[in-house]
C-alpha positions in Angstrom: 62.6 133.6 136.9 63.5 131.2 139.8 62.9 127.5 139.8 63.2 125.1 142.8 65.1 122.0 141.9 66.0 119.4 144.7 66.1 122.2 147.3 68.4 124.4 145.3 67.7 127.6 143.6 68.4 127.4 139.8 68.1 130.5 137.6 66.5 129.7 134.4 67.8 131.4 131.3 65.8 131.9 128.2 67.1 132.1 124.7 65.3 134.2 122.2 64.2 132.3 119.2 63.2 135.2 116.9 65.0 137.7 114.9 65.8 141.1 116.4 67.6 144.2 115.5 69.7 146.1 118.0 73.3 147.2 118.9 73.6 145.5 122.2 74.4 141.8 121.5 76.8 139.2 122.8 78.7 137.4 119.8 80.1 134.1 120.5 81.8 135.0 123.9 80.9 137.1 126.8 83.8 139.3 126.2 82.8 139.9 122.5 79.8 142.1 123.1 78.8 145.4 121.5 77.3 148.4 123.4 76.9 150.8 120.5 76.7 151.2 116.8 80.5 151.5 116.2 81.3 148.2 118.0 78.3 146.6 116.3 79.2 147.6 112.8 82.9 146.8 113.4 81.7 143.2 114.6 79.5 142.8 111.4 82.7 143.5 109.3 84.7 140.9 111.2 81.9 138.4 110.7 81.7 139.1 107.0 85.5 138.7 106.8 85.1 135.3 108.6 82.6 134.3 105.8 85.1 135.5 103.0 88.1 133.6 104.6 85.9 130.4 104.9 84.9 130.6 101.2 88.6 131.3 100.3 89.9 128.3 102.2 87.4 126.1 100.5 88.6 127.2 97.2 92.2 126.6 98.2 91.2 123.1 99.4 89.4 122.2 96.2 92.2 123.6 93.9 95.0 122.0 95.7 93.9 118.6 95.6 96.6 116.8 93.6 95.7 114.6 90.6 98.3 111.9 91.5 98.6 110.2 94.9 99.0 112.7 97.7 102.0 112.6 100.1 101.5 112.5 103.9 102.5 116.2 104.0 99.7 117.0 101.5 97.1 114.9 103.5 98.1 116.7 106.7 97.9 120.2 105.1 94.5 119.4 103.5 93.3 118.0 106.8 94.3 121.2 108.8 92.8 123.5 106.2 89.5 121.4 106.2 89.5 121.7 110.1 89.9 125.3 109.9 87.0 125.6 107.4 84.7 123.6 109.6 85.7 125.5 112.7 84.9 128.9 110.9 81.7 127.5 109.5 80.5 126.3 112.8 81.4 129.7 114.4 79.5 131.5 111.8 76.5 129.3 112.4 76.6 130.2 116.1 76.6 133.9 115.1 73.7 133.3 113.1 72.0 131.7 116.0 72.3 135.2 117.9 69.1 135.9 115.7 70.4 139.5 115.2 69.4 140.6 111.7 72.6 142.5 111.1 74.9 139.7 112.1 72.9 137.2 110.0 73.1 139.5 107.1 76.8 139.9 107.6 77.3 136.1 107.7 75.3 135.8 104.3 77.1 138.7 102.7 80.5 137.5 103.6 79.8 134.1 102.1 78.5 135.6 99.1 81.4 138.0 98.6 83.9 135.1 99.3 82.1 133.0 96.6 82.1 135.8 94.1 85.8 136.5 94.6 86.4 132.7 94.2 84.7 132.7 91.0 86.8 135.4 89.6 90.0 133.6 90.5 89.1 130.2 89.0 90.2 129.1 85.5 87.4 128.1 83.2 88.5 124.5 82.7 85.8 122.1 81.6 84.7 119.9 84.4 84.7 116.0 84.0 81.1 116.0 84.9 80.1 119.0 82.6 76.5 118.6 81.4 75.5 116.4 84.2 72.8 117.5 86.5 73.8 118.0 90.1 71.3 117.8 93.1 
């Protein structure tokens, strides 16, 4: 579809806004595209691994906060891990916005597996807010 704008031809691109299923999809970058089932399923595994890593880093971040006053090195390390968690989370959000059912499921499943794995590694220490209702 061509559109005239100030005498110049501008090509208008449309973005799909509904869920689809297919093997041919561009994921995050033009060079990360799948043209068949093997590339597609491999990409789904990579996306799920990103979700697992994101959840794992969140657990590391929560568990490593010292009870005493943190040093500058601790603050810097926590800030870098937090930045990595946010980056991965936003990348996974963009993968979800491809509206591909398989990739969306890979994002959700990766987060679920990461959360499950983080629960098995945690100690069952009582929380200071145990018994409180959290919204």
